N, C-alpha and C positions, 0 to 999 in steps of 0.2 A: 507450490510456491517458488519463483525463481527469483534471482537477483535482478536488480534492477540498476542501471547507471543513472544517477541524479545528473539531470541537465543544469546548466547555468540558470540562475534566476531571472525571470523577466525584469526588464529594467526597471519596472516600477517597485520591485522588492530589491533590487540591487543595493546594497549599501555602498558600494565602491562610487557609485554615481551620486555626486553631492546633491542634485535635486531631489533624486528620489531619497536619499538618506534624511533629508529636512522634511521631505514630505512625510515617510514614514514616522519620524520622531512627532509631528503633528497628530498623526493618527492614534499613537499611543496617549498624547495628552488629551485627546477627545476619545476615549476607548469605548466608553458605555452609551447605549441609547436608553431612551426615558423609561424603558422596562428592566433595566439593568443588565442587558445583554451586550457581549461584544459585537460592535458593528462588523458584520461579514465582508468586510471590503475584498476578500480573496474573490467574492463573486461580484461585487457592484463597482470595482475600479479597475484601471488599467485596461479599458475596453478597446477593442479593434472596431473597425469601421462597420463590422457587422454585429457589433453590440455585445459581444461576448468576451469575457475577460480574459485577457493573455497570460493569467495566472492558471485559470482552467485550462487553457489550450495547451499550456507548455506541461502541465501535469499529465495530460491525455497523451501528448507526444511522448513522454518518458516512460509511459508504460504501455506503448502501444495499444491505447484505448482500453485498457484492462484494469479491474481491480488488483491493487497492488498485494492483497492479501490472499484472494481466492482465486484469482485469475478470470473471473468473470468478464465478458465483453461489456463495456459502458462507454456511452456517449455524454455529450453535454449535459443533456437533461437527466441521466441517471447517474451521474457523477457527485459523490459526495467529498467534498475537500476534507479530508480528515486531519485533525491534529494529533500527531502522534503522541505527543504529551499533552493532555486535554485542555481545552479552554478553561473549563470551570476550576482548575487548580492553578493554571499557568498562564494568565491572559496577556502578560507582557511578553509572550514569544507568539502572540497571535498573528503577526504578521513576518515571521522568520521563514524564509524559504525552506531551510533545512528540517524545519517540523512539520510540513505540509506533505501529505501522502494522497494518491488518487484511490479513491474506495468506492465500493458499490454501497448502495443504501443499507443491504442486509448487514454487512459486516462492520459498517461505521454505527449505524442507529441499533442495530438488535444484538450484535455480538461482541464487539468492543466497546461501544458506548462512552463512559467515562473512566476507562481503566487507566489505573495510576501505579506503578511499582511502589510497593509499600515502603522501600527505602527511601523514598524521595517526597512522600505525602506532606511532610512537614516543611519542606523547602520553599523558598521563593525564588524562581528561576526567571531571570529577564535576558533580554537581547542587548547586547553590548551597548547600542545606540541610546540606550535610556538608563544605563547603570547608573548615572550622577543624579538622577531623580529618584531614586528607590533604595530603601536603606535595608540592610541585612539580606541581601540578595546573593544569588548565586549566578555568575556569568554563564549563559548558554553556551556551550560548546560541544558541538554534536559529535566528534569522535570521542573526547574524553569522557563525556558523560555516560555514552552508550558503552564504552569499553569498561567502564565501571559498574554498571548495572547488570544485576545476574538475575533479578526478578522482573524481568521485562518480556515482552514479546520481541519476535523477529521483526526488525525493520529492514524492508528489503533493499533499500538504497544505502544501506550500511553493511549489513551482514550478507554472508554467503548462506541462505537457508539451508543449503545442504550440509553445513557444518552442524546444523541444529536438529533437523528432521530428516528422514528417509521416506521415501513413497514406495508403497508395495502394490504394484499394479494388479497382481493376481486377485487381492482380496480387498482393493479399493479403500486402503487406509494409509495413513502417516504413523510412522515410529518415531519416538523421541529419542535424540541423543544427548540432548542436554536439558538443563531445567528450563532454559528459555524456549527450546523446542516444546516441552511438555506442556508449558503456558500457553503457547501458541496453537497447538494441537486442540487443547481444550477449548480453547477460546473460539476458535473458526472451523475446524473440521469434525469435530466429534458430534456430529448432527445427521440424523437420519436422511434428511433431504439431500444433504451433501452427497452422502454415500450413493443414494439414488440417482442423482445427476451425473457422477461419474461412472456408475455402471451403464448407464445410457450411453454414454460417451465411448465407454469401452466396447460395448456391443456392436456400436456404428463403426468402429476403428476395425474391429475384428471382421466384420462384413467386407470392408473395404479391402482389406490384405487378402481375405479369402477370394475376392473377385480379381485379383492383381491389379489394383489401381496403382498407378505410378507415385512413388515417393513425393513428387512435386505436388501432385493434386491432393494428396492426403494431407500434407502440411498445410495447403491453402485452406482445405476444409477445416482443419484444426483452429487455424487461425480466424475463420468467420464464426465457429462455434464458439470459440473461447476456451477458458482452461487448458491454455497452451501447454504449461508444465506437465500436468498430469496426463495430457493429450498424446505428448511425445513419449512419455512413459508406456503407456498403453501401447502405442505404435511400437516401439521397441520390443515390448512384451511379445505381443502377436506376431511379430516378424520371427522371433525365437521360438515361438510353437510351431509356427509353419515349417520351419527349417527342420525342426526335429520331429515332425510328423504326428504334432498331437493338436493342432488347432481345429479339427473336425470331432475331438473327441467330446 
């Protein structure tokens, strides 16, 4: 898992733009569809000429078309727009840019699902633009909230994951450094299929290093394969093993 620089919001979610702000307020006033679900406007609005939402495009650009949690390569069709604080509990930050994370379907739907830190399960958290319409609320402040929460998972656009977890490339697993790291590992990485995928990537990179493939080409292959962070860790590991004469053992 790597740190991700959060890009500026697309215009349609930018609260600094008056028309966008008014439009978002209208979204919150008409939040629910006839089935009681929040309208998924992160998919259906703000579309470009190609019919794809600029919200989705910006999220993919932000993460180099990768899942922010596991690093798997994703495209528009395989992207899930994850709400870091889930819609089921916090619908009034549904359209807040700073709560949106690019994720693969496995991480969002199978691993994370509707995870809520226990310490805020009873809170009503809202985006500031609708603060005057909802009682007993806590205004959503990305930095302040995540700084105070210690029973959460890593948020890759806020945290430096290396402060919370450490990857072991020899044995294909993450070690926790903090409670946040422990929760994150248990959620996303303590799965047999994840270790198997990493093992395949490690063996591929080992073979490339053994055959003296150039660093630039290996990095390009890792970028195409996905799992960039662990891929680079495998590359560093096998380079050391080669330099120390252990790669063929």
